[in-house]
C-alpha positions in Angstrom: 138.6 32.9 176.9 136.0 34.9 174.8 134.6 37.7 176.9 133.1 40.2 174.4 129.7 40.1 172.7 129.8 43.6 171.3 129.5 44.7 167.7 131.3 47.8 166.5 130.3 49.7 163.4 132.6 51.5 161.1 131.8 55.2 161.0 130.5 56.0 157.5 127.8 58.3 156.1 124.3 56.9 155.6 124.6 57.1 151.8 127.5 57.0 149.4 127.6 57.7 145.7 129.9 54.9 144.9 128.7 53.3 141.7 127.5 49.7 142.0 126.1 48.1 138.9 125.3 51.5 137.5 123.6 52.8 140.7 124.5 54.1 144.1 125.5 52.1 147.2 123.4 52.8 150.3 124.4 52.2 153.9 121.3 50.7 155.5 120.1 52.1 158.9 120.6 49.4 161.6 119.3 48.7 165.1 121.2 46.3 167.3 119.5 44.8 170.4 120.4 42.1 172.9 117.8 39.5 173.5 118.4 36.6 175.8 121.2 34.4 174.4 121.7 36.4 171.2 122.2 39.9 169.6 119.9 40.9 166.9 121.0 43.1 164.1 118.1 44.6 162.1 118.8 46.4 158.9 116.4 48.4 156.6 116.9 47.1 153.1 113.7 48.0 151.1 113.4 46.4 147.7 115.8 43.6 148.4 114.6 40.0 147.9 115.9 37.2 150.2 117.7 35.5 147.3 119.6 38.8 146.6 121.1 39.1 150.1 124.7 38.0 150.8 126.0 37.8 154.4 129.7 37.0 155.0 131.4 36.5 158.4 135.2 36.2 158.2 137.9 37.0 160.7 135.6 39.0 163.0 134.0 41.0 160.2 130.3 40.7 159.4 129.3 42.1 156.0 125.8 42.4 154.7 125.1 43.1 151.1 121.7 43.3 149.3 121.2 43.8 145.6 118.1 45.8 144.4 116.7 45.3 140.9 115.3 48.4 139.2 111.6 48.7 139.5 111.2 49.9 135.9 113.0 49.6 132.6 114.7 53.0 132.5 115.1 53.0 128.8 111.5 52.4 128.1 109.9 54.4 130.9 108.9 58.1 130.5 109.2 59.4 134.0 107.2 62.4 135.0 108.8 62.5 138.4 111.6 60.3 139.6 112.6 60.4 143.3 113.2 56.8 144.2 116.8 55.9 143.9 117.7 52.3 143.1 121.0 51.0 144.4 122.5 48.2 146.5 122.9 48.1 150.2 126.2 47.2 152.0 127.3 47.5 155.7 130.2 46.0 157.6 130.6 45.4 161.3 133.3 44.1 163.6 132.0 41.4 165.9 133.6 40.3 169.1 134.9 36.8 170.0 131.8 36.3 172.1 129.6 35.6 169.0 129.3 32.0 167.8 129.9 32.7 164.1 129.1 29.2 163.1 125.5 29.6 164.3 124.7 33.0 162.7 121.3 33.0 161.0 119.3 35.6 159.1 115.8 36.3 157.8 114.2 39.0 155.6 110.7 40.2 156.1 109.0 43.3 154.7 112.3 45.0 153.8 114.0 44.4 157.2 116.9 42.0 157.4 117.3 40.4 160.8 120.6 38.8 161.6 120.7 36.5 164.7 124.1 36.6 166.4 124.1 33.9 169.1 126.4 34.4 172.0 129.2 31.9 172.4 128.4 29.1 174.9 131.3 30.0 177.2 129.7 33.4 177.8 126.2 32.0 178.7 125.2 31.9 182.3 125.4 28.4 183.8 123.4 27.1 186.7 125.5 25.1 189.1 123.8 22.4 191.1 124.5 22.2 194.8 124.7 18.7 196.4 123.6 18.1 199.9 125.8 15.9 202.2 123.6 13.8 204.4 
């Protein structure tokens, strides 16, 4: 019987210099909260469009990946100052058996990816009716 609804992160630094499509790979900052019948995973992914997000859930591993397109054509732009780094976002989590993987849903709004992780039905509280004998 599934009894865990926890999510475990893998310890990694917040940014890596691993090249991805010619740019760095960023580890997005994440908040995880419990709300009613689900866990919410909220990841900061600025510059990512909804059609450039890939979420995979396989064998208890949840992976989020967002591709960011460069804001300028680097070859034809004369930068006076360049501080904004462009790169992709990727983060991986281990999810417990208490998550109903078939019902995971996600949305992206204003640079924040929200992943809804519903609890498995067998972990949900259930009201038991009491019959009166007359």
